N, C-alpha and C positions, 0 to 999 in steps of 0.2 A: 583175182589179184594175182598176177603172174610175178615172176622173179624180175622180170623187166620193168616192173611198176613198183619201186620202193615207196613211192608217195603215198599211194593208195593203202598199202600196208601200215604206214606210220599213222595214216588218218585214222584206220578202223582201230588200231592198237589204242590211240590216245582215246577214242569214244569209249572204250571197254576199260582200259587200265591206266590211263593218264591221270595226271592231276587236275581236279575239278572244283577244288575248295578255295583256291587263292582268291583274294578280295578284288581283284582286277579282272576276274573272269566273269563270264555271262553278262557282258556290256558291250554295246556298239558305240558308246561314248569315246569319240578320238581323244578328248582332254584326259580321261582316267587311263586309257590305253597308253598314250604318249607318257604320262606321268610315271607309269609303271616300267616302260621301257627304258626311259633315262635312268630310273633309279637301280634298275637291274643291271645296268653296265657295270661289270666288275665287281658285283655285289650280289650275295646269295639271297635267295628269296626269303629265307627265314629272318635275316636281318632287315630286309627293306619294308616287310609288312607292317610293323609299328610305325616306322617313319611315313609310310604312304597313307595310312589311316589318319595320323596326325596333321599331315601335310593338307590332306583334303578337307578335314575339319576347319583348318585356318584359311585356306584358298579353295573353296568348293567349286569355282569355275576358272576358265582360262581368263575371264575379264578380271575377277578377283586377284589373280596372280599378277597380271599385268600392271594393275593399278597399285599394287603393294610396294612399299620402299624396298629397296635391295637388301637393306639390313635385315628387314623382316623375313624376306626369302632365306637369306644366309643362316639367320638363326633357326630357322625351321630345318633347315638342312644338316646344321652341324652335328658332326658324328658319323655321317655317312661317307665321308672323304671325297676325295677327287672333286674339289670345289668349283673347277671349270664347269661342271655339269649343272651346278645350281645357278651360276651366272648366265649360262647359256640357256637354261631353263626360263630365266626373267625375260632374256632378251627375245626369245622365242615367242613367249606369250605376247610380249609388246608387238613383235612383228606381226603376229595373228591379227591382235587389236587394230593396228594402224594401216596394214597392208592388204587384210583378208576380211575386213569388216567383221572381226570377232569370231569368224568361222574357219575351221581347220580345212586346208586344201584336201581334195579328195582323191588325189593319185600320188604314188610314191614319188614320181619325178618332182611333182611341186613339192611335197613334204622335204625332200632332200634339200631344197634350196633354203630352208629355214635354218637359224643358227643352232648348232648343237645335234642336228639330225643327219646321221650318215646313211649310206645306202641300205645297209641290213635293218636299222631302226625304222627308217621310212617305210620298207617293205612290210615290217611288222605290223606297223601301224595301219597302214592301207589294208592289209589281208583282214586283220581283226575287226577294223572298223567298216569296211567297205566291201569286203570280200575280193579284193584285188588279187590276180595271180601273179605274184611276184616272189622270188626266191629270197631266203633270209641266209645270213651267214654269220651268226654269233659265235662265240668260242665253243658252246656246245655242238653247234651243227659242223663247225670245222673238224671236231673230234670224231663224230660218227662218220663223216665222209671219209676222212683220211683212213680210218680203220676198215670201213666197208669196202673201200677201194684199194686198200694197202698201198697208200700213197706215202712215200719216204720224203723227209725233208720238213723243215721248220715251218708250221703253217702260217707263221707272221710274215714270211717274207713276200716279196711282190709276186715272184713267179708263182709260188704256191698259192697264194691268194687268187691269183688270176685263174689258175687251174681249177680250183675249189669252186669259184664263181661260175665256170663253165659247166662243172659236174651238178651244181645245184639247179642250175637252170635246166639241164638235160633232164634231171629228175621230173621236174614240172612239165616239160614237153612231152614226156612219155605217159604222164598221167591223164585220165579221162577228163573231158570237158566238165563234168559235174563233180570234180573234186571238192571237197568240203575244205575250203582254205582256212578256215578258222582252227579246225582240227588237224589239219596238217601242220600248219605253222606252231600250233601249241605243241604238237606231237613231237616235232624235231627238238623244241627246248626240253620237253619232259624226258625224252629218250636219253639226251645227253646229261640231264641233271639227276636222273634216278637209275638209269640202267646201264648206259655206256659211259660210265663215270671215269674220271682221271685215273684212279687205281681201283683195282678189283672190279672190273666190268662184270654185270650179271648176264652173261652171254645166254644162259638157257631161257631167260625170260624176254630176250631181245626179238621183236618181230623181224629183224633182219639176219638173224643169225645163221638161217639155212644157206645163205649165200654171201656171207660176209667174208671178204678174202684175208683179214687179219686174223679171224677165228681159225680159218682153214690152215693158215700157215703158223699158227701159234703166236702170232705177233701182237696180241691184244695189248699187252704190257709196254711193249716197245714203241707203239704208235699212238698218236702222232709223235714224230720225233721231237725230243725235247731241246728247248733252247739251251745254248751255252750260258750256264750260269757265272755271273761275276761275283767275286768276293763282296759282301755286303760291307759298305763303308761306315764307319763310325764317327759321329761329329758330336762335339761339345760346345755348348755355349751358355752364357749367363743370361738370366731373365730378370728384370727389375720389377718388384711389386712397389710401385710409388703410390704412397697414400697420403691424402691430405683432406682434412673436414668431410669425411665420408665418400671421398671420390678417389678413383684410380686413374693414373696416367696411361692411357692406351694408344696404340698406333695402329692405323689400318694397314694390311698387308697389300702389297701390290697384287694386281690380278695374276701376273706370272709368279710361279714358285710356289711353295707349300703355303697352305691355309689362305690361297689367294682371295682377297676381298674381305677377308675377316678381321675383326679387331684382336690385338694381341698385346701381350707385355713387350716393352721394349727390350731388345736382344742384342747382344753384344758377344764378340769373339772370345774374350777373356776378361779376368778381373781388373786389369789396367785400364782397358777400353771402358769398362763399367766406372771405375773410379774417376776416370777423366770426364765421363758424361755428368757425373754427380758433383764435379768440382764446385760449380757454381751455386749449388742449392743451399738454402739456409741452414741445413743439417750437415754435420761433418759425414764424410764417407765411412768414418770409422763406426758411426752408427748403423751401418748395414748390418741386417740379421740374416746370414746365410740359412737356408731352410734345406730340408732333405731333397736330393736331387730326384728327377722324375725322368724316366727312360720312355721314349715312344718310338715304336717301330713303323717306318713308311716302307714303300714298296722297294726301294733300291738302297736304303740306308737306316741306320738307327741313330738316334738322337738324345743324347744325355742332356737335359735341361737342368741346370743349377740356379734355382730362384733364390733371390736376395730381397728382402723386404726393408723398405726405409718408409719411416713415417714423418711427414713434415708439419711444423706448425702452422696454423693457418695465418692468414687467409691465403687460399691457393691460387686466387685470380692473379694473373701476371707471372706466376711461376711456369717456366719452360725447362724442359730437359735440354741439356746441350749435348747435342750431337752434331758437331760442326764438320766432321770427316766422315767420310765412308770407312767401314770396317775394312782391314785388308783383305777379308775374303771376298770382297766385290771389286777388287782390283781388275778382275777379268770379266769377260761377257757372261761366263758360265762359272759362277763363285764356288769355290771348293767347299763351302760350308753354306749349304743352301738355306740355313735357318737364319742367318743374320741378315736384316735388311736396314737400311739407314732410315731415319726419320725423313718423311716427306712433307713439304710445306703444305699446310692445311689438312694433313693426314693424322694429326695427333690432337687428342683432346682429353679433358678432365670428365670422366664418366662417373655419375653417381653409382656407388656400390648396390643400392637398392634398385637400380634400373638395368643390371647387368644381363637379367634374363631377357631383355627386350633386344639386344644386339646380337650379332653373330660372333661367337667366340669357338675356337677350336676346342674338340671334346676334352684333351688333356689339360688345357688350361682352365676350361669351365670347371672340371673336377677339382683342380688345385685350388681355385678360388672359392669354390663351395666349402671345400674343408676349412679354409681360413675365415669365411665370413658366413656362416650357416645361418644366423638369425636376421641377417641384413638382406639376402636375396634368395630367390628361389631359382637357381641355375638349372638350365637344361643339362642333364649328365647322361648324353648318348654315350654308345660304346665306341 
């Protein structure tokens, strides 16, 4: 193995020193490989493992996933975040069922045409399941390439991505025809996750250290070039816990925005907006009980949720929460408070507290409601 062939060195290193105990390894099943690749997007392996195992117990095949209700899929995903992944996962399973007779396509190009599968994910599935010779370029690989070649610039920009794809393909082109694609593909992921880490890379143990340009120039900690950080915005909202006869009034979130497709508590910009929505209810707004605030950190902002509880006399049939106008934060296409979403026709319902575990709820709301109603329901309490 020569310095001109980093792919073979990575594959050999993986077989000897890479990760071999992950639950999605040692399989050629494209369903299991695809599921792990989607879950691992923007999420560390240690976090994914319990979700992956529970998800497979509930949906052991792509057919079982395709036939499942969307709410069941979102409930199983709750806590992993980036919920568009779960919605695309469900749509992709249905596409495989309906357009491919329940069988995964066998090439990266065909896989990339499915919902939620990008170029790198498609290549990883094709490499692991079918041994296809296709380059990947996830976050770990971008970091390894940027350091090995001493490439400056934000790896998320179009120009840098184009250059990185070119180099990723060049590594494969220089590798021998009998390159172990499973070991090479896994090795790139392992190298970035365990050796060439974001901070404090372990260069002495790296199979590429002898000719790594960043190490030679002392730039390991400077590359890849960091993205310009924006100040993290802080938002505040009120959430209503409206209870009646053992039911809670919940609203399904739109697909776009935070917690897309999940059920959530009605949410308001401020207390006057909450009071206005409660004005027509058979219990006065003065009966609202403010609870301890809950803060949740998203990728680009922090959200302080102020829950308020209101118990209504029965029967709850026919009672609806009045939200006749959109909150002010939705006056523009990109709301300044991404938490506040108005009620949508047909998207609100009285949900039995005892059945909350059966629907998709955001993890922070799941924990909040579990604390309020522990005897009545067994909510999923993901991280």
